[in-house]
N, C-alpha and C positions, 0 to 999 in steps of 0.2 A: 504493500500500500503504497503511495506516495503522501505522504504528511504534507507536504507543502500546497495538496490541493484540498488538504485539511483545514487548513490553519482560518481560510474567512468562516466557515460554518460553525469550528470552534469558539471562535472572537464573538459572533453572533450567541451561543449558546452561552458563553461566560459573562457577556453583556446583560442579555434578557435576565437568567439570574440574577446578577449584583443587583438590578435595576429591582425584583420582586423582594429580595432579600433586605435591602435598605427603603420601603416601599416606607412613604413618611404617614401613614394610617394610622389615624388617631393624631393627629396633627391637625388643630381647627384650621389654620388656614388651606390646607392640602384638602380638607374633606368638603370645607367648601366651596372651593377650585374644584373639586368632582362634582358637588352635588351641580354646579352653575353648567359646570360641562352636560348635565344629564338635562337639567333645568332647560337649555337653549336648542340642546338636538331636540329635544321633546314639542319642545315650543314652534319648531324650522317643520318639524313632522305634519304637525298638526296646521299650520298657517300656509306653509309656502307649497309642499309639496303634489297636496289636488288641487291649487288655485291657480298655483303659478307654473310648477315645472312641467305640469302632466298633458296641460295646455299647449306650451311651449314645447314638450315633443315633439307632440303630432303635426305642429308647425314649423318643426325642423325635417319631421319626416317626409312631409308634404315638398317641400323645397326640393329635396335629394330624388323625389320619384317624379312630380308632377312639371317642374321646372326641368329646365333643359342646360347642360352646362353651356350650349351656344347662349342663352340667353342670360346667366348670368356671366360669362366672361363679356360679352356685350359692353354689359350696363355697368357690373363693378368691378372688370378685371382689369391687370396693368397697362393696356391698351386702351380703358373706355374712356369718354369725354371727363378728366378730371375732373373739371367744374360739375358736373350732374355727380359723379361718383362720390365726390366727398361733400359735393352739397347736401345729397340727400341721408349721407353717412351719416355726417356732423348733426343733423338735427332731430333724426329717429326718436332720441328718449322724449322730445317733447309727443310724442302717440303712443309710443309703449308706456312708459311712466313706470318701470319692471325695477328690480333689486340685480342686484352686481351676479347672481348665481342665477334669473332665471334671462337673463342675456344670452348664458351660454350656449345654449343649443342654438336658437338660432344662428347667433355667432359660427357657432362648429358646422353647422347646415351650409351656412354662403361658402364659407373659408372651404369647406371639401369640394363645394362644386366648383369649386376653381374661381372663386371672387379673388383678385388683387388683396395683398396683405394690407396696402395702405388702408384701401376704403374697409375691411375689414375689423380692422384694430380700431378705425374711426366709429364704427358702429359699435364695437364693443366695449367701449368707452361711454360714448354719447346715450347709449340706452340707456343705463339708469343713473347718466349723471343730470340730465337736465328735463327731467320729470317738471312738467309745466306748474305743479299742484305743490311742490316740493320747491319749487324758486320762490313763489307767490307766499308760502308760509316761511322761510328762510326770513323775505323781505320784512313780513309783517311781524314777527316775531324777534327780530335777532336786528332789525335795521333794515330800512331800505338800502343804503351804500352796499351791504355785505350782500344781500338778495341780487342787485344788480352787477356786485364783481362776482356771484358765483353764477352767473347765468350767462356772462362773456366769457370767463375764464374755462367753464366745462366747455362752449361750443368753441374757442380756441383753439383750447388742447385737444381735442377731440381730431381738428382739423395739422394743427404742428404735430401731433404725434403719429398719426397715421401719415403724413408723408415722411416722417425721416425715419420710418419703420419702412417704408417705400424704396429710400434712399441708401439705406445702411442695405439691402436683401433685393437690390437693384438686380444684382444678376440673376438671380436664381430667382425673380420675378418676367424673366427674360426668358429664360429655358419653360418655364411655365409656359408661357405664352406661344413656344414654338414647339413644346408638346399637345397641346392643347389646337394648333392649327390644321392637323392632319384628323383629325377627328368629324367623321362626314356628319352633316345638319342632319336632325331627324324630324321625323313628318310630322308636322302637328295634328295628334291625338283631337286635340279642341281647340276653339277659340283662344288668345289672350283674355280677352275681356273675361269669359268665363272663370280662368285660373285666377284671376283679380280677383273676381268676386269671392271665390274661392276662400284664399288668404285674406280679404279685406274680415270677413263675417268671423273669421279664427283668431284674428287680432282683436277684433271688436270682444269677443267673448272673454279673452283673456283680461283685455284691460278695465271691463266693465264689471267683471267677479271679481278683480283686486281694486276697485275704486274705492281708493282710502277713505276714511271720517275727515273731516274738516277740523279743526283744532276748537270750532263755534259753529253755531246753529247759523250763523249772520253770513254766512260765506256764500250766500247767493247760488247761482246757478251750480256751486261745486256741490253743494251742500244738498239742492236738489235730483242732483243725477245721483248722488249718493241713496237717496230715500229710495228712491223707486230702480237702483241696480240691476235688482236682481230680476226685475219687471224687465228691463230690456236687456238681460242678458239670456233670460227664457227666450225674448222674440226672435233676438238672434242668433239662437239653438236649435227655433222654428226654423227658422231662412236655413239654417246649418243644414239640418236632415233632408229637404228638398231640391235642397243642391247638392247634396250624395248624391240620390237618387234618382235626381234629373239628368244632371251631367257627368257622376260619375260610375254611372253604372251598379248602386249601391243596392244590395236587395231590398225592394221594397216592403212586402210585407214583415220580414225581421226589424224592417227600420220604424215601420209603423209598431209593432208589439211593442220596442224600446220606448219609441216615443209614449205611447201609452204607462209603459212603466214611471217614466219620470212624471208623467200628469197625477198620476195615484200618489205616488209618494208624496208628489209636492201637494196636493190635498191633504197625507196622513199624519205631512208633518209642516204644518205651515210656516211655525216658526223657526225651522231651522234649511235653511238655503240647502245646507253641504249635501242632505242627504238626495235629495233631486241630482246636484250637481253632480253626486260623486254614483247615481245608480244610472246616469246618462254617460257618466264615460266609461262605467263597466258593459253598457249595451253597446256601446258603439269599439271597445275593443274587442271585445266577443264575437259580433259582427264580420268587423274589419278581418278578425285576425283568421276565420273559414273562408274570404273571399278568395278564389281563384286569380281575380285578376290584380287590377292596381289598386284598387285598395289593403289588400292583402300585402302588398310592397310596400306600401305607405305604413301599415301599422308596423312589419318585420324590421321596416329602416327606422320608425322612432322608437322602437324595443331598444334597436342597436344604441339608440342616443342615450336611451334611461339607463340600459349596463353600462354605459361607458361612464359618464356622469353621475348618479345618484352615489354609487359607494363613495368617490372624491368628495364628493359635495358633504354626507352626514357625517366622513370623518375628519376632514376642514371644521363643518360648524363643529361639533367637539372639541377639537383642539383652540379655537379659538374662542368658546368659551371657558375652556379651563385655563387659557392663559387670560384673558380678559372680564372675562364675565358677562352678565347680560347687561344691558342698559340700565343703569343705576344701581347694580349690583358688580362687586369685586371677585377677580376670580384668582390666581398664583400671583397675578402682578396688582399690587395695591393701587388704588385709585389714586392717592396721593400724592405715590411717586409722579403720575403720572401729571397730574393738576400744579403739582410744583416746579416741574420741566418744563411748563408752558405756558411762562408766566412770559412779558414783555416782547420783544419784538428781534431777541438775536436769531440768530443762521441756526444756532442749536436747537431752540424753542419749535420753531418753524419746521427744522427734522426731524424731531421727536414726533412733532403736530401728524404731520405727513408720516411717515410709517408705523404710528402704528393708530394712524384710519386705514392703512393698505391693508392691513393683517387682522384689523377690526373686523366682526360683519356687522351690518346694518341691514335691518329691513327699510323699505321705503318709509323715508320721514321722520325715523328713528334719529338721525342725526341731528334733527333740529334740536328737540329737547336735549340731546346729550351736550350740544354745542353751549344752548344756554346756560347750563349748570354750570360748566366747566370756566362760561365769563363768567360767570357769578363768585368763582372762585378763586379768580384772578388770570384765564389765561386772556393773554391779548388778541387782539382785536388779527392781526398777521394767523398764528398759526391757526385761528379757527377758521378762515377763509381756508387754509393748508386743509385741515382737517375735510373742512368740508367738500374740497375739487379733487382729494386722493380715497375719502372714506367711502361714501355710496360706487365707485367704479370699481373698487376692489376690496376684494377679503383673501383672506385664507383658502375658502374652500374654493374660489374665482379661479386664484393661482393655478392650483392643482388642478382644475380640470380644463384649464388657458395650455398647462405642460404640456396634458396628452392629447392637447389637439395640434397645436402646433411645436413643442418640442420645450425643453430648458430656453435654449439660447434665446430664443426669442421670444419668451417669459419674461427670462432673466430683464432683455431689453425693456420691454414694455413697461414694466413695476418699477423697475428705472427710473424710465423716463417721466412716470406719472408723479413719483415720489417725487425727483429735480424739481419738477415744472411746477409742484407746489408749492415745494418748500421758498423756492427764489420770487413766485407770486406774493405768497402769502406775506413773505419780506417786503415786498412794492408797495402791496397795500398795507400794511401795516405802519410804513414809514407818510403814506400819505393820509390817513386817518389816524 
């Protein structure tokens, strides 16, 4: 036996044994951090998997099945019209209003279909960073100046980061264009407008099902939409069922039975809208999984994204909760350390704020009360903006999934660009205000 081949397994075996042997169980901070990790993972599973990720998986799967590679290359590829590609990608967050994890299946879908690295990364950053509601609440709660700075900073970040990523990997992007040039244009199965309607309805279901509650009832149209969000979601779901049967040849009888089950669940649990939503999701999954045509391919493409992304997300959420805790709670790292490190407007304060924001998981809108609390504890305005620009767009779970999609090096460059730009933008803003 070659012992040199056994050194690596021996190292990991000894390391795991020592970690288990000296595990500080019973130490209050460790026990609390472990509790926070479990609490955050439980909350994430309850609040985000069914409403956010499952629709996102179906949208990502649909990109892979119903949208041709040539179409993606034409509008988002390395040689696409730069103004159109980056323009659409940089403002996508105003429509999607999703968190840093929900954007991942959509990013993976367009990137694997041949989208240019620059537009894909711009989309990846802007999706969770430029939520209109988050910008408005930031302006109302934290001040008009910081709300405007966050909006402008997020749009500029997405454009600049996308362009830099494209420049760094321009040779690889050119090779992608050459490789795609020989792929023949597939015959169109259905008109483009039908595919557009299909995606519009799916995105509408994702957006309205996750419409966040405004800070107060005087938020006008935002609160009205929140009050009727499940009604709107139900209407789009009905349109979705019709579209699938009429244009995508999904079995009409099975779809009708699934729709009846959803309606029955809605009347049986009138105050639990999640129940009919889950019933509809299960029904769609069962029907499409047994379909022998395009819809079957759609299900298995969506399932492929789920298998790739879900374990990494849940593992990342657990580690993030252990290290930093939930909003308003501490993990293994004391909040006092963070609060004391982000006072003033020094390079260190802005860098710490950017790094902590990049690794911590923020659900949509939770970053605003967190920053409000930190400002009350002495956080500088510059570090506050740095956290708002780095935090919602990144998280440890988010990084793990991005690494699995585009590799370690590109992920490291992307994260570094976000952190560095957030740091210096925070310093400039802090000096001005």
